[in-house]
N, CA, C and O of each residue as an XYZ file, in Angstrom:
364
protein
N      76.840    143.797     -0.556
C      76.913    142.385     -0.303
C      76.724    142.157      1.190
O      77.445    142.717      2.015
N      75.743    141.325      1.523
C      75.488    141.074      2.932
C      76.274    139.851      3.396
O      76.571    138.945      2.618
N      76.596    139.853      4.666
C      77.361    138.767      5.266
C      76.463    138.051      6.260
O      75.822    138.671      7.108
N      76.432    136.726      6.134
C      75.666    135.928      7.081
C      76.644    135.185      7.982
O      77.657    134.654      7.527
N      76.326    135.162      9.227
C      77.178    134.478     10.190
C      76.529    133.155     10.559
O      75.352    133.093     10.914
N      77.328    132.099     10.467
C      76.856    130.768     10.852
C      77.196    130.532     12.315
O      78.306    130.798     12.776
N      76.215    130.032     13.013
C      76.458    129.707     14.417
C      76.737    128.215     14.548
O      76.548    127.445     13.606
N      77.173    127.837     15.696
C      77.427    126.426     15.976
C      76.131    125.627     15.851
O      76.144    124.497     15.362
N      75.031    126.199     16.285
C      73.731    125.543     16.183
C      73.343    125.319     14.718
O      72.776    124.281     14.379
N      73.646    126.284     13.858
C      73.369    126.132     12.425
C      74.149    124.940     11.858
O      73.608    124.144     11.090
N      75.395    124.828     12.234
C      76.221    123.725     11.750
C      75.727    122.380     12.284
O      75.734    121.384     11.560
N      75.307    122.348     13.522
C      74.783    121.109     14.104
C      73.491    120.709     13.390
O      73.297    119.535     13.077
N      72.616    121.667     13.132
C      71.374    121.396     12.413
C      71.664    120.879     11.002
O      71.019    119.940     10.535
N      72.637    121.495     10.326
C      73.024    121.060      8.991
C      73.574    119.632      9.029
O      73.263    118.815      8.162
N      74.376    119.348     10.022
C      74.950    118.007     10.172
C      73.846    116.968     10.343
O      73.883    115.912      9.710
N      72.879    117.258     11.184
C      71.768    116.328     11.421
C      70.964    116.118     10.144
O      70.610    114.986      9.818
N      70.671    117.197      9.417
C      69.930    117.084      8.161
C      70.704    116.274      7.130
O      70.122    115.467      6.405
N      72.006    116.487      7.063
C      72.843    115.773      6.107
C      72.896    114.275      6.429
O      72.780    113.440      5.532
N      73.067    113.950      7.685
C      73.106    112.549      8.096
C      71.759    111.878      7.819
O      71.718    110.744      7.341
N      70.676    112.563      8.112
C      69.341    112.025      7.858
C      69.136    111.766      6.375
O      68.574    110.738      5.998
N      69.580    112.675      5.538
C      69.445    112.508      4.094
C      70.265    111.314      3.599
O      69.795    110.546      2.759
N      71.479    111.155      4.110
C      72.299    109.989      3.743
C      71.626    108.687      4.158
O      71.610    107.724      3.392
N      71.076    108.655      5.355
C      70.384    107.447      5.825
C      69.199    107.123      4.926
O      68.975    105.957      4.599
N      68.443    108.128      4.525
C      67.299    107.915      3.634
C      67.747    107.356      2.284
O      67.114    106.447      1.747
N      68.824    107.891      1.742
C      69.336    107.396      0.461
C      69.802    105.948      0.571
O      69.545    105.142     -0.324
N      70.481    105.618      1.654
C      70.952    104.247      1.850
C      69.776    103.303      2.000
O      69.782    102.218      1.418
N      68.770    103.688      2.765
C      67.593    102.837      2.952
C      66.830    102.635      1.651
O      66.350    101.533      1.382
N      66.712    103.680      0.841
C      66.045    103.559     -0.458
C      66.781    102.578     -1.344
O      66.163    101.759     -2.024
N      68.087    102.658     -1.337
C      68.885    101.761     -2.184
C      68.760    100.321     -1.717
O      68.691     99.411     -2.543
N      68.728    100.095     -0.409
C      68.587     98.746      0.127
C      67.196     98.176     -0.137
O      67.036     96.962     -0.260
N      66.189     99.047     -0.225
C      64.824     98.590     -0.455
C      64.583     98.179     -1.909
O      63.662     97.416     -2.200
N      65.410     98.685     -2.809
C      65.227     98.359     -4.216
C      65.807     96.975     -4.489
O      66.985     96.721     -4.238
N      64.961     96.085     -5.005
C      65.419     94.754     -5.369
C      66.039     94.808     -6.758
O      65.676     95.631     -7.598
N      66.973     93.916     -6.964
C      67.511     93.769     -8.306
C      66.440     93.114     -9.173
O      65.773     92.176     -8.736
N      66.281     93.595    -10.375
C      65.296     93.008    -11.276
C      65.911     91.893    -12.094
O      65.213     90.954    -12.479
N      67.193     91.975    -12.367
C      67.869     90.993    -13.207
C      69.068     90.432    -12.467
O      69.807     91.164    -11.810
N      69.252     89.124    -12.581
C      70.370     88.446    -11.936
C      71.244     87.795    -12.994
O      70.758     87.364    -14.040
N      72.529     87.730    -12.713
C      73.455     87.008    -13.579
C      73.442     85.539    -13.198
O      72.895     85.160    -12.162
N      74.050     84.716    -14.042
C      74.046     83.266    -13.827
C      74.561     82.890    -12.450
O      73.928     82.097    -11.753
N      75.697     83.443    -12.043
C      76.276     83.102    -10.732
C      75.307     83.415     -9.598
O      75.192     82.646     -8.643
N      74.615     84.537     -9.702
C      73.669     84.917     -8.652
C      72.503     83.938     -8.587
O      72.039     83.601     -7.497
N      72.024     83.478     -9.746
C      70.920     82.516     -9.777
C      71.395     81.170     -9.221
O      70.677     80.520     -8.461
N      72.601     80.759     -9.600
C      73.147     79.502     -9.092
C      73.240     79.535     -7.567
O      72.911     78.552     -6.903
N      73.684     80.654     -7.016
C      73.780     80.778     -5.560
C      72.398     80.846     -4.915
O      72.168     80.245     -3.865
N      71.485     81.573     -5.540
C      70.135     81.717     -5.004
C      69.422     80.378     -4.936
O      68.771     80.064     -3.939
N      69.546     79.586     -6.000
C      68.838     78.310     -6.079
C      69.690     77.137     -5.596
O      69.207     76.009     -5.501
N      70.957     77.411     -5.292
C      71.896     76.379     -4.857
C      71.981     75.256     -5.897
O      71.809     74.077     -5.588
N      72.254     75.667     -7.143
C      72.349     74.717     -8.254
C      73.678     74.918     -8.970
O      74.354     75.930     -8.785
N      74.036     73.948     -9.781
C      75.277     74.014    -10.552
C      75.036     74.770    -11.860
O      73.890     74.967    -12.264
N      76.120     75.192    -12.519
C      75.960     75.846    -13.821
C      75.260     74.940    -14.837
O      74.485     75.421    -15.663
N      75.527     73.636    -14.780
C      74.875     72.703    -15.697
C      73.378     72.619    -15.476
O      72.601     72.559    -16.429
N      72.979     72.616    -14.217
C      71.548     72.582    -13.900
C      70.871     73.856    -14.395
O      69.774     73.806    -14.952
N      71.523     74.989    -14.192
C      70.957     76.249    -14.677
C      70.834     76.223    -16.196
O      69.845     76.705    -16.748
N      71.833     75.663    -16.872
C      71.765     75.544    -18.324
C      70.593     74.654    -18.736
O      69.895     74.963    -19.702
N      70.369     73.550    -18.014
C      69.228     72.677    -18.312
C      67.911     73.414    -18.109
O      66.998     73.285    -18.925
N      67.801     74.185    -17.031
C      66.582     74.973    -16.800
C      66.359     75.941    -17.952
O      65.230     76.135    -18.401
N      67.445     76.547    -18.428
C      67.358     77.506    -19.527
C      66.904     76.797    -20.807
O      65.998     77.270    -21.493
N      67.532     75.670    -21.124
C      67.211     74.928    -22.348
C      65.778     74.408    -22.324
O      65.071     74.458    -23.330
N      65.353     73.902    -21.148
C      64.005     73.327    -21.022
C      62.925     74.387    -20.845
O      61.738     74.062    -20.822
N      63.320     75.642    -20.721
C      62.352     76.721    -20.578
C      61.776     76.853    -19.179
O      60.734     77.483    -18.997
N      62.450     76.260    -18.174
C      61.977     76.386    -16.803
C      62.181     77.793    -16.243
O      61.424     78.254    -15.389
N      63.212     78.457    -16.738
C      63.533     79.808    -16.288
C      63.665     80.693    -17.518
O      64.365     80.344    -18.469
N      62.991     81.837    -17.498
C      63.107     82.779    -18.605
C      64.418     83.544    -18.463
O      64.852     83.859    -17.355
N      65.028     83.830    -19.585
C      66.324     84.481    -19.580
C      66.452     85.424    -20.763
O      65.675     85.374    -21.717
N      67.448     86.279    -20.674
C      67.822     87.160    -21.775
C      69.337     87.128    -21.868
O      70.029     86.934    -20.868
N      69.835     87.316    -23.051
C      71.278     87.316    -23.249
C      71.690     88.658    -23.816
O      71.130     89.129    -24.806
N      72.675     89.267    -23.178
C      73.225     90.531    -23.632
C      74.721     90.316    -23.792
O      75.436     90.135    -22.807
N      75.188     90.334    -25.022
C      76.582     89.991    -25.276
C      76.777     88.517    -24.962
O      76.059     87.670    -25.494
N      77.728     88.206    -24.114
C      77.970     86.822    -23.714
C      77.430     86.525    -22.321
O      77.765     85.493    -21.739
N      76.612     87.400    -21.785
C      76.129     87.255    -20.419
C      74.634     86.959    -20.408
O      73.843     87.639    -21.063
N      74.264     85.928    -19.647
C      72.859     85.581    -19.467
C      72.318     86.341    -18.263
O      72.987     86.459    -17.236
N      71.097     86.853    -18.403
C      70.416     87.523    -17.314
C      69.072     86.848    -17.095
O      68.409     86.417    -18.038
N      68.687     86.767    -15.827
C      67.450     86.090    -15.459
C      66.604     87.056    -14.645
O      67.100     87.720    -13.734
N      65.331     87.127    -14.981
C      64.411     88.005    -14.270
C      64.090     87.409    -12.901
O      63.639     86.268    -12.809
N      64.321     88.173    -11.849
C      64.006     87.697    -10.500
C      62.515     87.428    -10.369
O      62.113     86.466     -9.714
N      61.697     88.265    -10.985
C      60.245     88.036    -10.956
C      59.883     86.724    -11.634
O      59.006     85.998    -11.168
N      60.564     86.420    -12.740
C      60.312     85.170    -13.459
C      60.699     83.962    -12.612
O      59.990     82.955    -12.600
N      61.813     84.060    -11.911
C      62.246     82.959    -11.036
C      61.233     82.762     -9.920
O      60.842     81.633     -9.625
N      60.808     83.852     -9.302
C      59.805     83.749     -8.240
C      58.502     83.168     -8.778
O      57.855     82.363     -8.108
N      58.116     83.573     -9.985
C      56.900     83.051    -10.604
C      57.031     81.556    -10.862
O      56.068     80.810    -10.682
N      58.220     81.110    -11.284
C      58.444     79.683    -11.521
C      58.242     78.897    -10.237
O      57.671     77.806    -10.251
N      58.718     79.460     -9.117
C      58.509     78.794     -7.838
C      57.031     78.764     -7.476
O      56.537     77.756     -6.970
N      56.327     79.855     -7.729
C      54.896     79.894     -7.422
C      54.115     78.906     -8.287
O      53.214     78.222     -7.800
N      54.465     78.836     -9.574
C      53.773     77.932    -10.489
C      54.034     76.469    -10.144
O      53.170     75.618    -10.354
N      55.201     76.178     -9.624
C      55.596     74.797     -9.337
C      55.729     74.563     -7.832
O      56.578     73.793     -7.383
N      54.880     75.236     -7.068
C      55.024     75.148     -5.612
C      54.783     73.756     -5.067
O      55.272     73.441     -3.982
N      54.045     72.902     -5.779
C      53.793     71.562     -5.284
C      54.842     70.573     -5.759
O      54.915     69.456     -5.248
N      55.656     70.968     -6.732
C      56.687     70.056     -7.245
C      57.891     70.876     -7.695
O      57.740     72.043     -8.055
N      59.083     70.283     -7.680
C      60.243     70.999     -8.194
C      60.103     71.210     -9.687
O      59.158     70.718    -10.305
N      61.035     71.935    -10.264
C      60.992     72.206    -11.712
C      60.771     70.904    -12.458
O      61.383     69.884    -12.143
N      59.896     70.946    -13.444
C      59.597     69.736    -14.215
C      60.575     69.551    -15.342
O      60.473     68.582    -16.095
């Protein structure tokens, strides 16, 4: 069985590599957008009330999915709604 000796420089190099890897993981996570938003998040994003969001849902202004008792809204769909109605607010 061979024995390897770690030097202070080895530990410093390992520390730098470890910190760099953590930074990369954090940056990757921050770069990923959420694909689905809950009702509260959409209300805050659009600065609307729960009733207004319900009207958008009923009128088909915003596409949604329901899982259990929770409504989810596609962020891409919301952005598309803004692009489609860029000259006027939701109809």
